[in-house]
C-alpha positions as CSV (number, residue, x, y, z in Angstrom):
1,M,24.7,-10.4,6.8
2,T,22.4,-12.1,9.4
3,K,18.9,-13.3,8.2
4,K,16.1,-11.4,9.4
5,S,13.4,-12.8,11.3
6,V,9.6,-13.3,10.0
7,Y,8.6,-10.6,12.6
8,D,11.1,-8.0,11.0
9,L,10.1,-9.1,7.0
10,K,6.6,-8.5,8.3
11,S,7.5,-5.4,9.5
12,I,9.2,-4.3,7.0
13,A,6.5,-5.5,4.5
14,A,3.3,-3.3,6.4
15,A,5.5,-0.2,6.5
16,G,5.5,-0.9,2.3
17,G,8.7,-2.2,1.8
18,G,9.3,-4.8,-0.9
19,L,11.2,-8.0,-0.6
20,I,13.0,-10.6,-2.8
21,L,13.1,-13.7,-0.5
22,D,14.1,-17.0,-0.8
23,A,11.3,-20.2,-0.4
24,S,13.7,-22.3,1.0
25,S,14.7,-19.9,3.5
26,Y,10.6,-19.8,5.4
27,S,8.5,-22.4,6.3
28,T,5.0,-21.5,3.7
29,Y,3.2,-20.6,7.2
30,D,5.7,-17.9,7.6
31,L,6.0,-16.8,3.4
32,K,1.6,-16.6,3.9
33,S,2.2,-14.1,6.8
34,I,4.5,-12.0,5.2
35,A,2.6,-12.0,2.2
36,A,-0.3,-11.0,3.5
37,A,1.4,-8.1,5.6
38,A,2.5,-6.7,2.5
39,S,-1.1,-6.8,1.0
40,E,-2.3,-4.8,3.6
41,S,1.0,-1.7,2.3
42,G,0.8,-2.4,-0.7
43,A,4.5,-3.8,-1.4
44,K,5.5,-6.2,-3.1
45,I,6.9,-9.7,-2.6
46,I,8.9,-11.7,-4.7
47,I,10.3,-15.7,-4.1
48,N,13.3,-17.2,-5.4
49,N,13.6,-21.3,-5.1
50,V,9.9,-21.8,-5.7
51,D,10.4,-25.3,-6.6
52,T,11.1,-26.0,-2.9
53,K,6.9,-25.9,-2.2
54,S,4.0,-27.6,-3.5
55,T,1.9,-25.8,-6.3
56,Y,-0.4,-26.1,-3.1
57,D,1.8,-24.2,-1.0
58,L,2.0,-21.1,-3.5
59,K,-1.5,-21.1,-4.1
60,S,-2.2,-20.4,-0.3
61,I,1.3,-17.9,-0.9
62,A,-0.5,-16.3,-3.3
63,A,-4.1,-16.5,-1.8
64,A,-2.6,-14.7,1.2
65,G,-0.6,-11.7,-0.3
66,K,-3.5,-10.5,-2.8
67,R,-1.8,-9.8,-5.4
68,S,1.1,-9.0,-4.1
69,V,3.4,-12.0,-4.5
70,I,5.7,-12.7,-7.9
71,F,7.4,-16.0,-8.0
72,N,10.1,-16.6,-9.9
73,L,10.0,-19.5,-11.8
74,A,13.1,-18.9,-14.2
């Protein structure tokens, strides 16, 4: 299975589709834009492998997502 493009993921999130993403596979900028698209539709985004991002990056992703982002810290 091929990895979806950031454009595709933003479109899915904007349409209301929830996503589970790997933080190590996307830049902070890309995760912020996907999270922002999810916040507009009310979709939820779960992000795994968050230890690959700094606390500052995670805060900026969370702010862009406006309550639509869940970080898997397990």
